[in-house]
Structures are given as C-alpha cells and as structure tokens.
Biopython code that builds the backbone (N, CA, C, O; Angstrom):
import numpy as np
from Bio.PDB.StructureBuilder import StructureBuilder

atoms = [
    (1, "MET", "N", (0.837, -1.166, 0.000)),
    (1, "MET", "CA", (0.000, 0.000, 0.000)),
    (1, "MET", "C", (0.887, 1.235, 0.000)),
    (1, "MET", "O", (1.898, 1.285, 0.700)),
    (2, "ASN", "N", (0.503, 2.227, -0.787)),
    (2, "ASN", "CA", (1.229, 3.485, -0.822)),
    (2, "ASN", "C", (0.408, 4.569, -0.146)),
    (2, "ASN", "O", (-0.823, 4.526, -0.134)),
    (3, "ALA", "N", (1.119, 5.549, 0.421)),
    (3, "ALA", "CA", (0.466, 6.677, 1.064)),
    (3, "ALA", "C", (1.280, 7.938, 0.787)),
    (3, "ALA", "O", (2.448, 7.872, 0.406)),
    (4, "ILE", "N", (0.638, 9.083, 0.987)),
    (4, "ILE", "CA", (1.281, 10.377, 0.830)),
    (4, "ILE", "C", (1.356, 11.021, 2.208)),
    (4, "ILE", "O", (0.361, 11.088, 2.930)),
    (5, "ILE", "N", (2.547, 11.492, 2.560)),
    (5, "ILE", "CA", (2.756, 12.199, 3.818)),
    (5, "ILE", "C", (3.157, 13.626, 3.478)),
    (5, "ILE", "O", (4.027, 13.848, 2.636)),
    (6, "THR", "N", (2.522, 14.591, 4.133)),
    (6, "THR", "CA", (2.927, 15.986, 3.994)),
    (6, "THR", "C", (3.356, 16.509, 5.359)),
    (6, "THR", "O", (2.761, 16.190, 6.388)),
    (7, "VAL", "N", (4.408, 17.321, 5.334)),
    (7, "VAL", "CA", (4.928, 17.936, 6.548)),
    (7, "VAL", "C", (5.089, 19.423, 6.259)),
    (7, "VAL", "O", (5.758, 19.802, 5.298)),
    (8, "VAL", "N", (4.476, 20.269, 7.090)),
    (8, "VAL", "CA", (4.551, 21.715, 6.907)),
    (8, "VAL", "C", (4.766, 22.363, 8.264)),
    (8, "VAL", "O", (4.100, 22.018, 9.240)),
    (9, "GLY", "N", (5.706, 23.310, 8.318)),
    (9, "GLY", "CA", (5.936, 24.039, 9.558)),
    (9, "GLY", "C", (7.155, 24.918, 9.451)),
    (9, "GLY", "O", (7.795, 24.988, 8.402)),
    (10, "THR", "N", (7.473, 25.582, 10.526)),
    (10, "THR", "CA", (8.648, 26.430, 10.569)),
    (10, "THR", "C", (9.890, 25.574, 10.410)),
    (10, "THR", "O", (10.018, 24.530, 11.049)),
    (11, "ASP", "N", (10.804, 26.015, 9.557)),
    (11, "ASP", "CA", (12.021, 25.251, 9.308)),
    (11, "ASP", "C", (12.852, 25.130, 10.580)),
    (11, "ASP", "O", (13.010, 26.094, 11.329)),
    (12, "GLN", "N", (13.380, 23.932, 10.813)),
    (12, "GLN", "CA", (14.254, 23.678, 11.961)),
    (12, "GLN", "C", (15.115, 22.452, 11.667)),
    (12, "GLN", "O", (14.784, 21.637, 10.806)),
    (13, "VAL", "N", (16.190, 22.340, 12.372)),
    (13, "VAL", "CA", (17.097, 21.212, 12.203)),
    (13, "VAL", "C", (16.419, 19.923, 12.646)),
    (13, "VAL", "O", (15.792, 19.877, 13.705)),
    (14, "GLY", "N", (16.545, 18.868, 11.829)),
    (14, "GLY", "CA", (16.134, 17.536, 12.244)),
    (14, "GLY", "C", (14.778, 17.049, 11.787)),
    (14, "GLY", "O", (14.403, 15.920, 12.101)),
    (15, "ILE", "N", (14.025, 17.859, 11.055)),
    (15, "ILE", "CA", (12.685, 17.408, 10.650)),
    (15, "ILE", "C", (12.776, 16.164, 9.771)),
    (15, "ILE", "O", (12.112, 15.163, 10.037)),
    (16, "ILE", "N", (13.594, 16.227, 8.730)),
    (16, "ILE", "CA", (13.708, 15.080, 7.822)),
    (16, "ILE", "C", (14.239, 13.862, 8.569)),
    (16, "ILE", "O", (13.749, 12.750, 8.371)),
    (17, "ALA", "N", (15.226, 14.060, 9.416)),
    (17, "ALA", "CA", (15.812, 12.943, 10.167)),
    (17, "ALA", "C", (14.778, 12.281, 11.074)),
    (17, "ALA", "O", (14.700, 11.054, 11.133)),
    (18, "ARG", "N", (13.989, 13.078, 11.777)),
    (18, "ARG", "CA", (13.003, 12.511, 12.699)),
    (18, "ARG", "C", (11.886, 11.781, 11.955)),
    (18, "ARG", "O", (11.477, 10.693, 12.361)),
    (19, "VAL", "N", (11.390, 12.376, 10.866)),
    (19, "VAL", "CA", (10.301, 11.748, 10.123)),
    (19, "VAL", "C", (10.797, 10.476, 9.437)),
    (19, "VAL", "O", (10.121, 9.448, 9.486)),
    (20, "SER", "N", (11.964, 10.529, 8.801)),
    (20, "SER", "CA", (12.475, 9.333, 8.120)),
    (20, "SER", "C", (12.833, 8.238, 9.126)),
    (20, "SER", "O", (12.634, 7.058, 8.835)),
    (21, "GLY", "N", (13.345, 8.591, 10.280)),
    (21, "GLY", "CA", (13.618, 7.607, 11.328)),
    (21, "GLY", "C", (12.344, 6.952, 11.831)),
    (21, "GLY", "O", (12.307, 5.741, 12.048)),
    (22, "PHE", "N", (11.306, 7.747, 12.016)),
    (22, "PHE", "CA", (9.996, 7.244, 12.419)),
    (22, "PHE", "C", (9.503, 6.195, 11.420)),
    (22, "PHE", "O", (9.034, 5.125, 11.808)),
    (23, "LEU", "N", (9.616, 6.518, 10.130)),
    (23, "LEU", "CA", (9.153, 5.603, 9.091)),
    (23, "LEU", "C", (9.994, 4.324, 9.050)),
    (23, "LEU", "O", (9.449, 3.227, 8.931)),
    (24, "ALA", "N", (11.308, 4.460, 9.148)),
    (24, "ALA", "CA", (12.196, 3.295, 9.112)),
    (24, "ALA", "C", (11.891, 2.328, 10.255)),
    (24, "ALA", "O", (11.906, 1.113, 10.062)),
    (25, "GLU", "N", (11.616, 2.865, 11.442)),
    (25, "GLU", "CA", (11.289, 2.020, 12.596)),
    (25, "GLU", "C", (10.029, 1.191, 12.353)),
    (25, "GLU", "O", (9.855, 0.128, 12.949)),
    (26, "ARG", "N", (9.155, 1.680, 11.480)),
    (26, "ARG", "CA", (7.883, 1.000, 11.209)),
    (26, "ARG", "C", (7.883, 0.250, 9.884)),
    (26, "ARG", "O", (6.830, -0.155, 9.392)),
    (27, "LYS", "N", (9.081, 0.064, 9.304)),
    (27, "LYS", "CA", (9.235, -0.686, 8.039)),
    (27, "LYS", "C", (8.439, -0.052, 6.891)),
    (27, "LYS", "O", (7.866, -0.748, 6.053)),
    (28, "ILE", "N", (8.418, 1.285, 6.876)),
    (28, "ILE", "CA", (7.756, 2.030, 5.810)),
    (28, "ILE", "C", (8.847, 2.676, 4.965)),
    (28, "ILE", "O", (9.660, 3.452, 5.466)),
    (29, "ASN", "N", (8.852, 2.343, 3.670)),
    (29, "ASN", "CA", (9.886, 2.813, 2.752)),
    (29, "ASN", "C", (9.505, 4.163, 2.142)),
    (29, "ASN", "O", (8.350, 4.378, 1.774)),
    (30, "ILE", "N", (10.470, 5.062, 2.038)),
    (30, "ILE", "CA", (10.261, 6.332, 1.339)),
    (30, "ILE", "C", (10.559, 6.083, -0.137)),
    (30, "ILE", "O", (11.710, 5.861, -0.513)),
    (31, "ALA", "N", (9.517, 6.121, -0.973)),
    (31, "ALA", "CA", (9.672, 5.866, -2.404)),
    (31, "ALA", "C", (10.060, 7.128, -3.156)),
    (31, "ALA", "O", (10.794, 7.062, -4.142)),
    (32, "ASP", "N", (9.577, 8.269, -2.702)),
    (32, "ASP", "CA", (9.874, 9.542, -3.350)),
    (32, "ASP", "C", (9.719, 10.644, -2.315)),
    (32, "ASP", "O", (8.890, 10.543, -1.410)),
    (33, "ILE", "N", (10.517, 11.694, -2.448)),
    (33, "ILE", "CA", (10.472, 12.791, -1.479)),
    (33, "ILE", "C", (10.810, 14.098, -2.170)),
    (33, "ILE", "O", (11.687, 14.162, -3.032)),
    (34, "SER", "N", (10.097, 15.129, -1.774)),
    (34, "SER", "CA", (10.368, 16.471, -2.264)),
    (34, "SER", "C", (10.241, 17.411, -1.079)),
    (34, "SER", "O", (9.274, 17.335, -0.321)),
    (35, "GLN", "N", (11.208, 18.290, -0.919)),
    (35, "GLN", "CA", (11.117, 19.250, 0.171)),
    (35, "GLN", "C", (11.680, 20.584, -0.283)),
    (35, "GLN", "O", (12.573, 20.653, -1.127)),
    (36, "THR", "N", (11.134, 21.637, 0.300)),
    (36, "THR", "CA", (11.586, 22.984, -0.020)),
    (36, "THR", "C", (11.308, 23.891, 1.169)),
    (36, "THR", "O", (10.615, 23.515, 2.115)),
    (37, "ILE", "N", (11.860, 25.078, 1.098)),
    (37, "ILE", "CA", (11.580, 26.107, 2.093)),
    (37, "ILE", "C", (10.850, 27.231, 1.361)),
    (37, "ILE", "O", (11.379, 27.796, 0.404)),
    (38, "LEU", "N", (9.644, 27.556, 1.806)),
    (38, "LEU", "CA", (8.852, 28.630, 1.219)),
    (38, "LEU", "C", (8.624, 29.702, 2.269)),
    (38, "LEU", "O", (7.895, 29.485, 3.237)),
    (39, "SER", "N", (9.242, 30.852, 2.081)),
    (39, "SER", "CA", (9.102, 31.984, 3.018)),
    (39, "SER", "C", (9.352, 31.558, 4.461)),
    (39, "SER", "O", (8.611, 31.944, 5.366)),
    (40, "GLY", "N", (10.394, 30.766, 4.672)),
    (40, "GLY", "CA", (10.753, 30.319, 6.016)),
    (40, "GLY", "C", (9.980, 29.110, 6.502)),
    (40, "GLY", "O", (10.232, 28.622, 7.603)),
    (41, "ASN", "N", (9.045, 28.617, 5.708)),
    (41, "ASN", "CA", (8.269, 27.435, 6.074)),
    (41, "ASN", "C", (8.828, 26.196, 5.384)),
    (41, "ASN", "O", (9.063, 26.193, 4.176)),
    (42, "PHE", "N", (9.033, 25.161, 6.161)),
    (42, "PHE", "CA", (9.486, 23.880, 5.651)),
    (42, "PHE", "C", (8.279, 23.162, 5.061)),
    (42, "PHE", "O", (7.239, 23.062, 5.712)),
    (43, "VAL", "N", (8.408, 22.660, 3.832)),
    (43, "VAL", "CA", (7.318, 21.923, 3.175)),
    (43, "VAL", "C", (7.912, 20.651, 2.574)),
    (43, "VAL", "O", (8.843, 20.719, 1.771)),
    (44, "MET", "N", (7.376, 19.493, 2.961)),
    (44, "MET", "CA", (7.864, 18.218, 2.455)),
    (44, "MET", "C", (6.678, 17.338, 2.082)),
    (44, "MET", "O", (5.684, 17.260, 2.803)),
    (45, "VAL", "N", (6.812, 16.680, 0.934)),
    (45, "VAL", "CA", (5.812, 15.712, 0.481)),
    (45, "VAL", "C", (6.553, 14.408, 0.201)),
    (45, "VAL", "O", (7.581, 14.405, -0.475)),
    (46, "MET", "N", (6.031, 13.313, 0.720)),
    (46, "MET", "CA", (6.669, 12.007, 0.555)),
    (46, "MET", "C", (5.652, 10.988, 0.047)),
    (46, "MET", "O", (4.499, 10.972, 0.478)),
    (47, "MET", "N", (6.098, 10.144, -0.871)),
    (47, "MET", "CA", (5.332, 8.951, -1.256)),
    (47, "MET", "C", (5.989, 7.810, -0.486)),
    (47, "MET", "O", (7.193, 7.589, -0.615)),
    (48, "VAL", "N", (5.219, 7.095, 0.301)),
    (48, "VAL", "CA", (5.772, 6.006, 1.102)),
    (48, "VAL", "C", (5.086, 4.694, 0.760)),
    (48, "VAL", "O", (3.940, 4.670, 0.310)),
    (49, "GLU", "N", (5.812, 3.604, 0.981)),
    (49, "GLU", "CA", (5.309, 2.262, 0.711)),
    (49, "GLU", "C", (5.275, 1.464, 2.012)),
    (49, "GLU", "O", (6.300, 1.268, 2.665)),
    (50, "PHE", "N", (4.100, 1.017, 2.367)),
    (50, "PHE", "CA", (3.941, 0.166, 3.545)),
    (50, "PHE", "C", (4.332, -1.258, 3.158)),
    (50, "PHE", "O", (3.962, -1.736, 2.086)),
    (51, "SER", "N", (5.066, -1.923, 4.019)),
    (51, "SER", "CA", (5.425, -3.322, 3.802)),
    (51, "SER", "C", (4.418, -4.195, 4.561)),
    (51, "SER", "O", (3.637, -3.679, 5.361)),
    (52, "PRO", "N", (4.429, -5.505, 4.319)),
    (52, "PRO", "CA", (3.531, -6.382, 5.081)),
    (52, "PRO", "C", (3.775, -6.312, 6.594)),
    (52, "PRO", "O", (2.870, -6.588, 7.382)),
    (53, "GLU", "N", (4.999, -5.942, 6.999)),
    (53, "GLU", "CA", (5.320, -5.843, 8.425)),
    (53, "GLU", "C", (4.930, -4.500, 9.029)),
    (53, "GLU", "O", (4.982, -4.332, 10.248)),
    (54, "SER", "N", (4.539, -3.542, 8.192)),
    (54, "SER", "CA", (4.195, -2.206, 8.674)),
    (54, "SER", "C", (2.906, -2.229, 9.488)),
    (54, "SER", "O", (2.052, -3.099, 9.317)),
    (55, "GLU", "N", (2.793, -1.253, 10.372)),
    (55, "GLU", "CA", (1.545, -1.073, 11.110)),
    (55, "GLU", "C", (0.485, -0.540, 10.151)),
    (55, "GLU", "O", (0.801, -0.156, 9.025)),
    (56, "SER", "N", (-0.754, -0.516, 10.588)),
    (56, "SER", "CA", (-1.845, -0.026, 9.741)),
    (56, "SER", "C", (-1.723, 1.478, 9.519)),
    (56, "SER", "O", (-1.054, 2.179, 10.277)),
    (57, "LEU", "N", (-2.372, 1.954, 8.479)),
    (57, "LEU", "CA", (-2.387, 3.380, 8.176)),
    (57, "LEU", "C", (-2.961, 4.173, 9.342)),
    (57, "LEU", "O", (-2.428, 5.226, 9.693)),
    (58, "GLU", "N", (-4.029, 3.689, 9.941)),
    (58, "GLU", "CA", (-4.646, 4.395, 11.073)),
    (58, "GLU", "C", (-3.708, 4.474, 12.274)),
    (58, "GLU", "O", (-3.626, 5.514, 12.927)),
    (59, "ALA", "N", (-3.002, 3.389, 12.570)),
    (59, "ALA", "CA", (-2.057, 3.391, 13.688)),
    (59, "ALA", "C", (-0.929, 4.381, 13.433)),
    (59, "ALA", "O", (-0.536, 5.131, 14.327)),
    (60, "VAL", "N", (-0.412, 4.381, 12.211)),
    (60, "VAL", "CA", (0.672, 5.304, 11.860)),
    (60, "VAL", "C", (0.173, 6.740, 11.932)),
    (60, "VAL", "O", (0.895, 7.623, 12.394)),
    (61, "LYS", "N", (-1.052, 6.981, 11.480)),
    (61, "LYS", "CA", (-1.627, 8.328, 11.517)),
    (61, "LYS", "C", (-1.674, 8.854, 12.953)),
    (61, "LYS", "O", (-1.324, 10.008, 13.201)),
    (62, "GLN", "N", (-2.096, 8.028, 13.881)),
    (62, "GLN", "CA", (-2.165, 8.435, 15.287)),
    (62, "GLN", "C", (-0.777, 8.725, 15.851)),
    (62, "GLN", "O", (-0.591, 9.685, 16.598)),
    (63, "GLN", "N", (0.196, 7.889, 15.488)),
    (63, "GLN", "CA", (1.565, 8.087, 15.972)),
    (63, "GLN", "C", (2.199, 9.330, 15.356)),
    (63, "GLN", "O", (2.998, 10.005, 16.005)),
    (64, "LEU", "N", (1.848, 9.633, 14.110)),
    (64, "LEU", "CA", (2.364, 10.845, 13.469)),
    (64, "LEU", "C", (1.850, 12.109, 14.154)),
    (64, "LEU", "O", (2.520, 13.142, 14.137)),
    (65, "THR", "N", (0.670, 12.029, 14.753)),
    (65, "THR", "CA", (0.140, 13.177, 15.498)),
    (65, "THR", "C", (1.065, 13.527, 16.650)),
    (65, "THR", "O", (1.357, 14.700, 16.884)),
    (66, "ALA", "N", (1.524, 12.519, 17.366)),
    (66, "ALA", "CA", (2.456, 12.757, 18.476)),
    (66, "ALA", "C", (3.782, 13.320, 17.963)),
    (66, "ALA", "O", (4.358, 14.220, 18.574)),
    (67, "LEU", "N", (4.263, 12.783, 16.834)),
    (67, "LEU", "CA", (5.511, 13.283, 16.257)),
    (67, "LEU", "C", (5.345, 14.730, 15.812)),
    (67, "LEU", "O", (6.232, 15.552, 16.039)),
    (68, "SER", "N", (4.229, 15.046, 15.186)),
    (68, "SER", "CA", (4.009, 16.419, 14.728)),
    (68, "SER", "C", (3.979, 17.390, 15.903)),
    (68, "SER", "O", (4.489, 18.506, 15.799)),
    (69, "ASP", "N", (3.385, 16.973, 17.017)),
    (69, "ASP", "CA", (3.363, 17.813, 18.215)),
    (69, "ASP", "C", (4.769, 18.052, 18.749)),
    (69, "ASP", "O", (5.107, 19.169, 19.143)),
    (70, "SER", "N", (5.589, 17.005, 18.760)),
    (70, "SER", "CA", (6.944, 17.149, 19.299)),
    (70, "SER", "C", (7.835, 18.012, 18.401)),
    (70, "SER", "O", (8.757, 18.668, 18.886)),
    (71, "LEU", "N", (7.561, 18.010, 17.097)),
    (71, "LEU", "CA", (8.336, 18.825, 16.158)),
    (71, "LEU", "C", (7.706, 20.202, 15.928)),
    (71, "LEU", "O", (8.318, 21.071, 15.308)),
    (72, "ASN", "N", (6.487, 20.396, 16.426)),
    (72, "ASN", "CA", (5.746, 21.643, 16.220)),
    (72, "ASN", "C", (5.543, 21.935, 14.732)),
    (72, "ASN", "O", (5.718, 23.063, 14.273)),
    (73, "VAL", "N", (5.166, 20.882, 13.989)),
    (73, "VAL", "CA", (4.833, 20.984, 12.570)),
    (73, "VAL", "C", (3.515, 20.268, 12.346)),
    (73, "VAL", "O", (3.017, 19.574, 13.233)),
    (74, "SER", "N", (2.957, 20.438, 11.170)),
    (74, "SER", "CA", (1.745, 19.721, 10.796)),
    (74, "SER", "C", (2.137, 18.542, 9.904)),
    (74, "SER", "O", (2.796, 18.731, 8.882)),
    (75, "ILE", "N", (1.737, 17.333, 10.286)),
    (75, "ILE", "CA", (2.025, 16.139, 9.489)),
    (75, "ILE", "C", (0.706, 15.454, 9.185)),
    (75, "ILE", "O", (-0.091, 15.187, 10.084)),
    (76, "SER", "N", (0.481, 15.169, 7.896)),
    (76, "SER", "CA", (-0.722, 14.417, 7.527)),
    (76, "SER", "C", (-0.329, 13.250, 6.645)),
    (76, "SER", "O", (0.685, 13.291, 5.948)),
    (77, "ILE", "N", (-1.142, 12.215, 6.683)),
    (77, "ILE", "CA", (-0.922, 11.032, 5.857)),
    (77, "ILE", "C", (-2.262, 10.581, 5.308)),
    (77, "ILE", "O", (-3.268, 10.589, 6.018)),
    (78, "MET", "N", (-2.274, 10.190, 4.045)),
    (78, "MET", "CA", (-3.492, 9.647, 3.444)),
    (78, "MET", "C", (-3.117, 8.613, 2.393)),
    (78, "MET", "O", (-2.037, 8.655, 1.805)),
    (79, "HIS", "N", (-4.029, 7.697, 2.179)),
    (79, "HIS", "CA", (-3.834, 6.659, 1.169)),
    (79, "HIS", "C", (-3.608, 7.338, -0.174)),
    (79, "HIS", "O", (-4.229, 8.357, -0.474)),
    (80, "GLU", "N", (-2.726, 6.775, -0.974)),
    (80, "GLU", "CA", (-2.389, 7.350, -2.276)),
    (80, "GLU", "C", (-3.625, 7.532, -3.161)),
    (80, "GLU", "O", (-3.725, 8.528, -3.877)),
    (81, "LYS", "N", (-4.556, 6.592, -3.122)),
    (81, "LYS", "CA", (-5.757, 6.690, -3.960)),
    (81, "LYS", "C", (-6.633, 7.871, -3.547)),
    (81, "LYS", "O", (-7.218, 8.535, -4.403)),
    (82, "VAL", "N", (-6.727, 8.136, -2.258)),
    (82, "VAL", "CA", (-7.491, 9.280, -1.774)),
    (82, "VAL", "C", (-6.813, 10.574, -2.227)),
    (82, "VAL", "O", (-7.474, 11.493, -2.709)),
    (83, "PHE", "N", (-5.500, 10.637, -2.070)),
    (83, "PHE", "CA", (-4.732, 11.824, -2.493)),
    (83, "PHE", "C", (-4.927, 12.063, -3.988)),
    (83, "PHE", "O", (-5.181, 13.194, -4.401)),
    (84, "SER", "N", (-4.812, 11.023, -4.797)),
    (84, "SER", "CA", (-4.969, 11.159, -6.244)),
    (84, "SER", "C", (-6.362, 11.631, -6.620)),
    (84, "SER", "O", (-6.518, 12.478, -7.500)),
    (85, "ALA", "N", (-7.372, 11.089, -5.961)),
    (85, "ALA", "CA", (-8.758, 11.497, -6.249)),
    (85, "ALA", "C", (-8.978, 12.959, -5.886)),
    (85, "ALA", "O", (-9.683, 13.673, -6.600)),
    (86, "MET", "N", (-8.390, 13.409, -4.796)),
    (86, "MET", "CA", (-8.548, 14.792, -4.362)),
    (86, "MET", "C", (-7.867, 15.770, -5.312)),
    (86, "MET", "O", (-8.302, 16.916, -5.429)),
    (87, "HIS", "N", (-6.813, 15.342, -5.990)),
    (87, "HIS", "CA", (-6.032, 16.243, -6.830)),
    (87, "HIS", "C", (-6.250, 16.016, -8.322)),
    (87, "HIS", "O", (-5.484, 16.514, -9.146)),
    (88, "ARG", "N", (-7.273, 15.281, -8.662)),
    (88, "ARG", "CA", (-7.604, 15.040, -10.063)),
    (88, "ARG", "C", (-8.301, 16.275, -10.614)),
    (88, "ARG", "O", (-9.156, 16.862, -9.950)),
    (89, "ILE", "N", (-7.937, 16.664, -11.817)),
    (89, "ILE", "CA", (-8.539, 17.871, -12.430)),
    (89, "ILE", "C", (-9.780, 17.481, -13.201)),
    (89, "ILE", "O", (-10.436, 18.340, -13.791)),
]
sb = StructureBuilder()
sb.init_structure("model")
sb.init_model(0)
sb.init_chain("A")
sb.init_seg("    ")
for serial, (resi, resn, name, xyz) in enumerate(atoms, 1):
    if name == "N":
        sb.init_residue(resn, " ", resi, " ")
    sb.init_atom(name, np.array(xyz, "f"), 0.0, 1.0, " ", f" {name:<3s}", serial, name[0])
structure = sb.get_structure()
C-alpha cells in the first residue's frame, strides 16, 4: 500500500531525520520525497510504501500526530488513492 505524507511548519534542524527515522522504525519505505523552504516554512511531500510488516495506516496516523506535536509541525498522511482522487482535475 502506498500513502502520501505531507509535513509543513517552521524550518528547523532535524525534521527530515526525525520523520524518516519514524518511518524506518515502522518498516515504511520512502519511495519519493520532495522538500523545499517557502518563506521560512518547511514543506515536504513524501510517497511512502507500507510493507507487510508495517503497522496499519490508522495506527501510523495516530503516531504521526504525536511526532508532529513534538516537532511543532503539521504532518498528515493519506492513502495514495485518496490523495490522487482529491487532486484530479
């Protein structure tokens, strides 16, 4: 299963390291990543691949809430099909 993760917040050291470490611990592979700084705001979009050993999307979503609070950023995750449907023209 693939999902899209977005991270938005004030730029600070360690955001990519903490998010990628979180994913690695849960056997979730980063398939693609894009990040930039827009007017001092850190913006990252990731396509991730859940493995059979990965936790469920809902469990990961709840855990990402705690991570987002600790980093003081906004982190969201959604199934790739939902993301694609939302962004279809």
